[in-house]
A tleap script that builds the chain and sets N, CA, C and O, in Angstrom:
source leaprc.protein.ff14SB
mol = sequence {
  NMET ARG GLY LYS VAL ASP ALA ARG PRO GLY
  SER TRP PRO ALA PHE TRP ALA LEU GLY ALA
  ASN TRP ASP CYS ASP GLU LEU PRO ALA ASN
  ARG PRO GLY ALA THR CYS GLY VAL VAL GLY
  TRP PRO ALA CYS GLY GLU ILE ASP ILE MET
  GLU TYR SER GLY LEU TYR ASP ALA VAL GLY
  SER ASN VAL TYR TYR THR GLY HIE ARG PHE
  PRO ARG GLY ALA PHE SER ILE GLN LYS SER
  LYS GLU TRP TYR SER GLU TYR HIE VAL TYR
  VAL LEU ASP TRP ASP PRO SER GLU ILE VAL
  LEU SER VAL ASP CSER
}
set mol.1.N position { 116.817 98.678 107.706 }
set mol.1.CA position { 117.222 98.304 109.025 }
set mol.1.C position { 117.425 96.794 109.051 }
set mol.1.O position { 116.614 96.040 108.514 }
set mol.2.N position { 118.489 96.371 109.664 }
set mol.2.CA position { 118.735 94.939 109.856 }
set mol.2.C position { 118.633 94.682 111.348 }
set mol.2.O position { 119.327 95.316 112.143 }
set mol.3.N position { 117.769 93.752 111.727 }
set mol.3.CA position { 117.627 93.488 113.144 }
set mol.3.C position { 116.809 92.257 113.438 }
set mol.3.O position { 116.219 91.637 112.553 }
set mol.4.N position { 116.794 91.923 114.722 }
set mol.4.CA position { 115.976 90.827 115.231 }
set mol.4.C position { 114.768 91.436 115.924 }
set mol.4.O position { 114.811 92.580 116.378 }
set mol.5.N position { 113.696 90.668 116.002 }
set mol.5.CA position { 112.478 91.126 116.655 }
set mol.5.C position { 112.365 90.472 118.025 }
set mol.5.O position { 112.487 89.253 118.148 }
set mol.6.N position { 112.132 91.278 119.047 }
set mol.6.CA position { 111.861 90.754 120.382 }
set mol.6.C position { 110.413 90.286 120.389 }
set mol.6.O position { 109.496 91.101 120.493 }
set mol.7.N position { 110.202 88.980 120.278 }
set mol.7.CA position { 108.852 88.435 120.127 }
set mol.7.C position { 108.305 87.852 121.429 }
set mol.7.O position { 107.466 86.952 121.404 }
set mol.8.N position { 108.776 88.361 122.556 }
set mol.8.CA position { 108.236 87.878 123.831 }
set mol.8.C position { 106.813 88.397 124.015 }
set mol.8.O position { 106.477 89.473 123.519 }
set mol.9.N position { 105.980 87.645 124.719 }
set mol.9.CA position { 104.601 88.098 124.970 }
set mol.9.C position { 104.587 89.494 125.595 }
set mol.9.O position { 105.331 89.774 126.536 }
set mol.10.N position { 103.739 90.354 125.063 }
set mol.10.CA position { 103.604 91.715 125.574 }
set mol.10.C position { 104.554 92.722 124.967 }
set mol.10.O position { 104.417 93.919 125.220 }
set mol.11.N position { 105.526 92.271 124.163 }
set mol.11.CA position { 106.462 93.230 123.560 }
set mol.11.C position { 105.815 93.925 122.369 }
set mol.11.O position { 104.844 93.426 121.800 }
set mol.12.N position { 106.367 95.097 121.989 }
set mol.12.CA position { 105.850 95.840 120.848 }
set mol.12.C position { 106.982 96.652 120.214 }
set mol.12.O position { 106.877 97.874 120.111 }
set mol.13.N position { 108.076 95.980 119.783 }
set mol.13.CA position { 109.173 96.730 119.172 }
set mol.13.C position { 108.769 97.280 117.804 }
set mol.13.O position { 107.948 96.699 117.094 }
set mol.14.N position { 109.367 98.409 117.463 }
set mol.14.CA position { 109.027 99.032 116.181 }
set mol.14.C position { 110.178 99.899 115.684 }
set mol.14.O position { 110.997 100.385 116.464 }
set mol.15.N position { 110.218 100.076 114.382 }
set mol.15.CA position { 111.134 100.989 113.697 }
set mol.15.C position { 110.244 101.809 112.784 }
set mol.15.O position { 109.682 101.268 111.831 }
set mol.16.N position { 110.099 103.111 113.052 }
set mol.16.CA position { 109.105 103.900 112.336 }
set mol.16.C position { 109.572 105.326 112.111 }
set mol.16.O position { 110.547 105.783 112.707 }
set mol.17.N position { 108.860 106.012 111.242 }
set mol.17.CA position { 109.129 107.417 110.945 }
set mol.17.C position { 107.845 108.213 111.153 }
set mol.17.O position { 106.749 107.755 110.828 }
set mol.18.N position { 108.006 109.410 111.700 }
set mol.18.CA position { 106.873 110.285 111.978 }
set mol.18.C position { 107.165 111.641 111.370 }
set mol.18.O position { 108.305 112.104 111.394 }
set mol.19.N position { 106.137 112.283 110.823 }
set mol.19.CA position { 106.310 113.610 110.242 }
set mol.19.C position { 106.889 114.605 111.241 }
set mol.19.O position { 106.808 114.385 112.449 }
set mol.20.N position { 107.472 115.693 110.750 }
set mol.20.CA position { 108.155 116.660 111.606 }
set mol.20.C position { 107.218 117.681 112.232 }
set mol.20.O position { 107.546 118.234 113.282 }
set mol.21.N position { 106.087 117.948 111.640 }
set mol.21.CA position { 105.172 118.961 112.162 }
set mol.21.C position { 104.071 118.314 112.979 }
set mol.21.O position { 103.671 117.182 112.707 }
set mol.22.N position { 103.584 119.027 113.973 }
set mol.22.CA position { 102.528 118.533 114.850 }
set mol.22.C position { 101.338 119.458 114.774 }
set mol.22.O position { 101.496 120.669 114.619 }
set mol.23.N position { 100.150 118.901 114.881 }
set mol.23.CA position { 98.929 119.687 115.011 }
set mol.23.C position { 99.026 120.455 116.325 }
set mol.23.O position { 99.366 119.875 117.356 }
set mol.24.N position { 98.731 121.745 116.297 }
set mol.24.CA position { 98.865 122.585 117.488 }
set mol.24.C position { 98.035 122.078 118.663 }
set mol.24.O position { 98.430 122.277 119.812 }
set mol.25.N position { 96.911 121.437 118.417 }
set mol.25.CA position { 96.067 120.928 119.498 }
set mol.25.C position { 96.587 119.616 120.069 }
set mol.25.O position { 96.149 119.194 121.139 }
set mol.26.N position { 97.509 118.967 119.377 }
set mol.26.CA position { 97.992 117.663 119.824 }
set mol.26.C position { 99.479 117.668 120.148 }
set mol.26.O position { 100.072 116.605 120.333 }
set mol.27.N position { 100.091 118.847 120.220 }
set mol.27.CA position { 101.524 118.938 120.492 }
set mol.27.C position { 101.842 118.380 121.875 }
set mol.27.O position { 101.346 118.908 122.870 }
set mol.28.N position { 102.647 117.339 121.964 }
set mol.28.CA position { 102.978 116.773 123.269 }
set mol.28.C position { 103.771 117.768 124.117 }
set mol.28.O position { 104.710 118.403 123.636 }
set mol.29.N position { 103.388 117.889 125.356 }
set mol.29.CA position { 104.044 118.827 126.260 }
set mol.29.C position { 105.475 118.391 126.589 }
set mol.29.O position { 106.294 119.216 126.992 }
set mol.30.N position { 105.776 117.120 126.422 }
set mol.30.CA position { 107.102 116.613 126.784 }
set mol.30.C position { 108.107 116.667 125.641 }
set mol.30.O position { 109.109 115.954 125.674 }
set mol.31.N position { 107.863 117.495 124.632 }
set mol.31.CA position { 108.794 117.625 123.506 }
set mol.31.C position { 109.399 119.014 123.513 }
set mol.31.O position { 108.932 119.894 122.789 }
set mol.32.N position { 110.448 119.232 124.330 }
set mol.32.CA position { 111.066 120.561 124.416 }
set mol.32.C position { 111.493 121.071 123.052 }
set mol.32.O position { 112.117 120.347 122.277 }
set mol.33.N position { 111.164 122.285 122.769 }
set mol.33.CA position { 111.565 122.906 121.520 }
set mol.33.C position { 110.670 122.589 120.345 }
set mol.33.O position { 110.848 123.168 119.273 }
set mol.34.N position { 109.714 121.691 120.504 }
set mol.34.CA position { 108.809 121.351 119.405 }
set mol.34.C position { 107.863 122.511 119.162 }
set mol.34.O position { 107.417 123.178 120.096 }
set mol.35.N position { 107.568 122.739 117.908 }
set mol.35.CA position { 106.636 123.808 117.556 }
set mol.35.C position { 105.521 123.237 116.700 }
set mol.35.O position { 105.663 122.179 116.086 }
set mol.36.N position { 104.411 123.954 116.672 }
set mol.36.CA position { 103.314 123.517 115.819 }
set mol.36.C position { 103.198 124.490 114.661 }
set mol.36.O position { 103.823 125.551 114.663 }
set mol.37.N position { 102.413 124.134 113.694 }
set mol.37.CA position { 102.258 124.996 112.541 }
set mol.37.C position { 101.647 124.229 111.402 }
set mol.37.O position { 100.792 123.365 111.596 }
set mol.38.N position { 102.096 124.553 110.212 }
set mol.38.CA position { 101.594 123.860 109.039 }
set mol.38.C position { 102.037 122.410 109.131 }
set mol.38.O position { 103.230 122.118 109.221 }
set mol.39.N position { 101.086 121.522 109.108 }
set mol.39.CA position { 101.397 120.102 109.251 }
set mol.39.C position { 101.841 119.568 107.897 }
set mol.39.O position { 101.155 119.752 106.892 }
set mol.40.N position { 102.991 118.907 107.877 }
set mol.40.CA position { 103.574 118.417 106.640 }
set mol.40.C position { 103.065 117.067 106.209 }
set mol.40.O position { 101.905 116.724 106.437 }
set mol.41.N position { 103.934 116.301 105.584 }
set mol.41.CA position { 103.658 115.028 104.912 }
set mol.41.C position { 102.369 114.417 105.412 }
set mol.41.O position { 102.152 114.275 106.615 }
set mol.42.N position { 101.544 114.070 104.495 }
set mol.42.CA position { 100.101 114.043 104.737 }
set mol.42.C position { 99.694 114.075 106.198 }
set mol.42.O position { 99.616 113.064 106.895 }
set mol.43.N position { 99.442 115.301 106.608 }
set mol.43.CA position { 98.984 115.598 107.965 }
set mol.43.C position { 99.808 114.876 109.015 }
set mol.43.O position { 99.276 114.291 109.959 }
set mol.44.N position { 101.119 114.932 108.829 }
set mol.44.CA position { 102.053 114.363 109.803 }
set mol.44.C position { 101.790 112.886 110.028 }
set mol.44.O position { 101.705 112.442 111.174 }
set mol.45.N position { 101.661 112.125 108.967 }
set mol.45.CA position { 101.393 110.688 109.053 }
set mol.45.C position { 102.518 109.912 109.697 }
set mol.45.O position { 103.499 110.485 110.171 }
set mol.46.N position { 102.361 108.597 109.709 }
set mol.46.CA position { 103.331 107.702 110.331 }
set mol.46.C position { 103.607 106.542 109.382 }
set mol.46.O position { 102.698 106.011 108.744 }
set mol.47.N position { 104.869 106.165 109.304 }
set mol.47.CA position { 105.265 105.003 108.523 }
set mol.47.C position { 105.902 103.998 109.478 }
set mol.47.O position { 106.946 104.274 110.069 }
set mol.48.N position { 105.281 102.849 109.627 }
set mol.48.CA position { 105.842 101.772 110.439 }
set mol.48.C position { 106.639 100.870 109.510 }
set mol.48.O position { 106.066 100.057 108.784 }
set mol.49.N position { 107.960 101.012 109.531 }
set mol.49.CA position { 108.819 100.211 108.666 }
set mol.49.C position { 108.838 98.769 109.160 }
set mol.49.O position { 108.828 97.833 108.362 }
set mol.50.N position { 108.866 98.594 110.485 }
set mol.50.CA position { 108.734 97.286 111.113 }
set mol.50.C position { 108.028 97.503 112.438 }
set mol.50.O position { 108.430 98.351 113.235 }
set mol.51.N position { 106.979 96.737 112.671 }
set mol.51.CA position { 106.302 96.795 113.956 }
set mol.51.C position { 105.835 95.384 114.314 }
set mol.51.O position { 105.130 94.730 113.546 }
set mol.52.N position { 106.245 94.937 115.496 }
set mol.52.CA position { 105.823 93.632 115.970 }
set mol.52.C position { 104.751 93.831 117.028 }
set mol.52.O position { 104.926 94.635 117.944 }
set mol.53.N position { 103.672 93.125 116.916 }
set mol.53.CA position { 102.601 93.183 117.902 }
set mol.53.C position { 102.592 91.895 118.711 }
set mol.53.O position { 102.256 90.830 118.192 }
set mol.54.N position { 102.961 91.994 119.981 }
set mol.54.CA position { 102.878 90.843 120.862 }
set mol.54.C position { 101.447 90.389 121.059 }
set mol.54.O position { 101.188 89.218 121.337 }
set mol.55.N position { 100.513 91.325 120.913 }
set mol.55.CA position { 99.095 90.996 121.056 }
set mol.55.C position { 98.641 90.031 119.964 }
set mol.55.O position { 97.906 89.081 120.231 }
set mol.56.N position { 99.092 90.287 118.712 }
set mol.56.CA position { 98.684 89.464 117.574 }
set mol.56.C position { 99.759 88.473 117.124 }
set mol.56.O position { 99.526 87.679 116.213 }
set mol.57.N position { 100.934 88.516 117.758 }
set mol.57.CA position { 102.061 87.674 117.386 }
set mol.57.C position { 102.326 87.769 115.881 }
set mol.57.O position { 102.418 86.757 115.186 }
set mol.58.N position { 102.446 89.006 115.397 }
set mol.58.CA position { 102.673 89.247 113.966 }
set mol.58.C position { 103.585 90.455 113.791 }
set mol.58.O position { 103.566 91.386 114.596 }
set mol.59.N position { 104.380 90.426 112.732 }
set mol.59.CA position { 105.236 91.553 112.378 }
set mol.59.C position { 104.689 92.146 111.084 }
set mol.59.O position { 104.190 91.418 110.226 }
set mol.60.N position { 104.783 93.466 110.944 }
set mol.60.CA position { 104.246 94.080 109.739 }
set mol.60.C position { 104.776 95.470 109.496 }
set mol.60.O position { 105.600 95.982 110.253 }
set mol.61.N position { 104.295 96.072 108.431 }
set mol.61.CA position { 104.580 97.453 108.066 }
set mol.61.C position { 103.264 98.107 107.690 }
set mol.61.O position { 102.390 97.474 107.098 }
set mol.62.N position { 103.128 99.382 108.040 }
set mol.62.CA position { 101.902 100.111 107.758 }
set mol.62.C position { 102.204 101.560 107.447 }
set mol.62.O position { 103.252 102.090 107.818 }
set mol.63.N position { 101.262 102.197 106.756 }
set mol.63.CA position { 101.339 103.627 106.481 }
set mol.63.C position { 100.035 104.250 106.937 }
set mol.63.O position { 98.957 103.839 106.508 }
set mol.64.N position { 100.136 105.255 107.817 }
set mol.64.CA position { 98.970 106.001 108.285 }
set mol.64.C position { 99.081 107.404 107.700 }
set mol.64.O position { 100.157 108.002 107.728 }
set mol.65.N position { 97.980 107.938 107.169 }
set mol.65.CA position { 98.046 109.275 106.585 }
set mol.65.C position { 96.672 109.916 106.578 }
set mol.65.O position { 95.687 109.295 106.977 }
set mol.66.N position { 96.607 111.153 106.126 }
set mol.66.CA position { 95.388 111.947 106.130 }
set mol.66.C position { 94.180 111.156 105.657 }
set mol.66.O position { 94.194 110.554 104.584 }
set mol.67.N position { 93.128 111.168 106.482 }
set mol.67.CA position { 91.888 110.515 106.110 }
set mol.67.C position { 91.870 109.020 106.353 }
set mol.67.O position { 90.860 108.367 106.093 }
set mol.68.N position { 92.961 108.467 106.844 }
set mol.68.CA position { 93.041 107.024 107.068 }
set mol.68.C position { 93.549 106.754 108.475 }
set mol.68.O position { 94.751 106.623 108.705 }
set mol.69.N position { 92.614 106.675 109.410 }
set mol.69.CA position { 92.980 106.429 110.803 }
set mol.69.C position { 93.567 105.040 110.990 }
set mol.69.O position { 94.486 104.860 111.790 }
set mol.70.N position { 93.058 104.067 110.272 }
set mol.70.CA position { 93.558 102.714 110.394 }
set mol.70.C position { 94.585 102.473 109.295 }
set mol.70.O position { 94.566 103.161 108.274 }
set mol.71.N position { 95.482 101.507 109.488 }
set mol.71.CA position { 96.595 101.337 108.555 }
set mol.71.C position { 96.179 100.945 107.147 }
set mol.71.O position { 95.202 100.229 106.933 }
set mol.72.N position { 96.943 101.433 106.216 }
set mol.72.CA position { 96.874 101.008 104.826 }
set mol.72.C position { 98.055 100.054 104.682 }
set mol.72.O position { 99.113 100.446 104.190 }
set mol.73.N position { 97.883 98.819 105.103 }
set mol.73.CA position { 98.986 97.897 105.339 }
set mol.73.C position { 99.791 97.523 104.121 }
set mol.73.O position { 99.252 97.324 103.032 }
set mol.74.N position { 101.073 97.431 104.318 }
set mol.74.CA position { 101.961 96.923 103.289 }
set mol.74.C position { 102.088 95.410 103.449 }
set mol.74.O position { 101.991 94.667 102.472 }
set mol.75.N position { 102.302 94.962 104.671 }
set mol.75.CA position { 102.283 93.528 104.931 }
set mol.75.C position { 102.109 93.283 106.423 }
set mol.75.O position { 102.422 94.142 107.247 }
set mol.76.N position { 101.620 92.134 106.748 }
set mol.76.CA position { 101.499 91.674 108.128 }
set mol.76.C position { 101.629 90.163 108.073 }
set mol.76.O position { 100.846 89.483 107.410 }
set mol.77.N position { 102.629 89.644 108.779 }
set mol.77.CA position { 102.893 88.217 108.700 }
set mol.77.C position { 103.094 87.626 110.095 }
set mol.77.O position { 103.600 88.287 111.002 }
set mol.78.N position { 102.697 86.404 110.239 }
set mol.78.CA position { 102.978 85.651 111.456 }
set mol.78.C position { 104.049 84.633 111.106 }
set mol.78.O position { 103.957 83.939 110.094 }
set mol.79.N position { 105.049 84.553 111.943 }
set mol.79.CA position { 106.170 83.650 111.692 }
set mol.79.C position { 106.461 82.839 112.944 }
set mol.79.O position { 105.920 83.102 114.017 }
set mol.80.N position { 107.324 81.853 112.783 }
set mol.80.CA position { 107.725 81.015 113.914 }
set mol.80.C position { 108.645 81.808 114.842 }
set mol.80.O position { 109.236 82.807 114.432 }
set mol.81.N position { 108.760 81.371 116.069 }
set mol.81.CA position { 109.670 82.017 117.027 }
set mol.81.C position { 111.109 81.978 116.506 }
set mol.81.O position { 111.885 82.899 116.762 }
set mol.82.N position { 111.466 80.926 115.782 }
set mol.82.CA position { 112.811 80.835 115.216 }
set mol.82.C position { 113.048 81.955 114.199 }
set mol.82.O position { 114.134 82.532 114.152 }
set mol.83.N position { 112.030 82.262 113.382 }
set mol.83.CA position { 112.167 83.335 112.384 }
set mol.83.C position { 112.445 84.656 113.089 }
set mol.83.O position { 113.306 85.423 112.659 }
set mol.84.N position { 111.724 84.920 114.165 }
set mol.84.CA position { 111.920 86.177 114.896 }
set mol.84.C position { 113.299 86.268 115.532 }
set mol.84.O position { 113.810 87.370 115.729 }
set mol.85.N position { 113.912 85.133 115.858 }
set mol.85.CA position { 115.220 85.148 116.519 }
set mol.85.C position { 116.370 85.367 115.539 }
set mol.85.O position { 117.514 85.537 115.960 }
set mol.86.N position { 116.082 85.364 114.245 }
set mol.86.CA position { 117.104 85.583 113.216 }
set mol.86.C position { 117.097 87.038 112.762 }
set mol.86.O position { 116.117 87.757 112.959 }
set mol.87.N position { 118.195 87.459 112.157 }
set mol.87.CA position { 118.275 88.810 111.598 }
set mol.87.C position { 117.509 88.876 110.282 }
set mol.87.O position { 117.566 87.950 109.473 }
set mol.88.N position { 116.786 89.987 110.073 }
set mol.88.CA position { 116.066 90.246 108.823 }
set mol.88.C position { 116.270 91.703 108.435 }
set mol.88.O position { 116.566 92.547 109.281 }
set mol.89.N position { 116.109 91.989 107.145 }
set mol.89.CA position { 116.292 93.343 106.640 }
set mol.89.C position { 114.931 93.924 106.276 }
set mol.89.O position { 114.220 93.387 105.427 }
set mol.90.N position { 114.575 95.037 106.934 }
set mol.90.CA position { 113.316 95.746 106.701 }
set mol.90.C position { 113.648 96.996 105.895 }
set mol.90.O position { 114.547 97.753 106.260 }
set mol.91.N position { 112.919 97.213 104.793 }
set mol.91.CA position { 113.280 98.249 103.831 }
set mol.91.C position { 112.115 99.208 103.587 }
set mol.91.O position { 110.958 98.797 103.498 }
set mol.92.N position { 112.450 100.489 103.481 }
set mol.92.CA position { 111.522 101.533 103.041 }
set mol.92.C position { 112.120 102.157 101.793 }
set mol.92.O position { 113.172 102.791 101.865 }
set mol.93.N position { 111.471 101.989 100.656 }
set mol.93.CA position { 111.858 102.666 99.407 }
set mol.93.C position { 110.789 103.707 99.131 }
set mol.93.O position { 109.597 103.400 99.140 }
set mol.94.N position { 111.216 104.940 98.887 }
set mol.94.CA position { 110.283 106.053 98.759 }
set mol.94.C position { 110.674 106.881 97.553 }
set mol.94.O position { 111.841 107.238 97.393 }
set mol.95.N position { 109.708 107.188 96.705 }
set mol.95.CA position { 109.915 108.161 95.636 }
set mol.95.C position { 108.672 109.042 95.596 }
set mol.95.O position { 107.739 108.794 96.359 }
set mol.96.N position { 108.620 110.056 94.744 }
set mol.96.CA position { 107.478 110.972 94.750 }
set mol.96.C position { 106.117 110.322 94.499 }
set mol.96.O position { 105.087 110.910 94.830 }
set mol.97.N position { 106.095 109.127 93.924 }
set mol.97.CA position { 104.802 108.536 93.581 }
set mol.97.C position { 104.378 107.363 94.461 }
set mol.97.O position { 103.208 106.981 94.448 }
set mol.98.N position { 105.314 106.779 95.235 }
set mol.98.CA position { 104.903 105.635 96.045 }
set mol.98.C position { 105.877 105.374 97.188 }
set mol.98.O position { 107.015 105.842 97.193 }
set mol.99.N position { 105.383 104.608 98.155 }
set mol.99.CA position { 106.181 104.096 99.252 }
set mol.99.C position { 106.088 102.583 99.176 }
set mol.99.O position { 104.996 102.020 99.100 }
set mol.100.N position { 107.243 101.928 99.198 }
set mol.100.CA position { 107.271 100.459 99.143 }
set mol.100.C position { 107.995 99.973 100.401 }
set mol.100.O position { 109.136 100.348 100.670 }
set mol.101.N position { 107.294 99.127 101.159 }
set mol.101.CA position { 107.846 98.537 102.377 }
set mol.101.C position { 108.017 97.035 102.143 }
set mol.101.O position { 107.135 96.382 101.585 }
set mol.102.N position { 109.158 96.496 102.574 }
set mol.102.CA position { 109.391 95.078 102.344 }
set mol.102.C position { 110.315 94.517 103.428 }
set mol.102.O position { 110.928 95.257 104.198 }
set mol.103.N position { 110.392 93.203 103.460 }
set mol.103.CA position { 111.311 92.514 104.362 }
set mol.103.C position { 112.041 91.429 103.574 }
set mol.103.O position { 111.429 90.656 102.838 }
set mol.104.N position { 113.356 91.389 103.745 }
set mol.104.CA position { 114.211 90.394 103.089 }
set mol.104.C position { 114.009 90.326 101.581 }
set mol.104.O position { 114.032 89.239 101.004 }
set mol.105.N position { 113.816 91.454 100.945 }
set mol.105.CA position { 113.585 91.419 99.481 }
set mol.105.C position { 114.867 91.582 98.709 }
set mol.105.O position { 114.852 91.576 97.478 }
savepdb mol mol.pdb
quit
């Protein structure tokens, strides 16, 4: 993804991927047509390819998966407001053995 980050106080922009299956007890009621069943990619984990936290004034990438409630971070960086106002390329490279998240590599 190539984009700029909205780094205003209180913002929380993100570019992420979520597994396709949902735990039957946690299926959101506002997802028409969604079904529950066998939960896929490690228990329907989440990959944050880019996430900016206005609370911490930092941009980063994280992977959440089975047994790991808190992120197994790929990177988290604090940059100047000028850096956030420029375009950057956020990358997810995935193969059967690893996930690699990077920015401007």
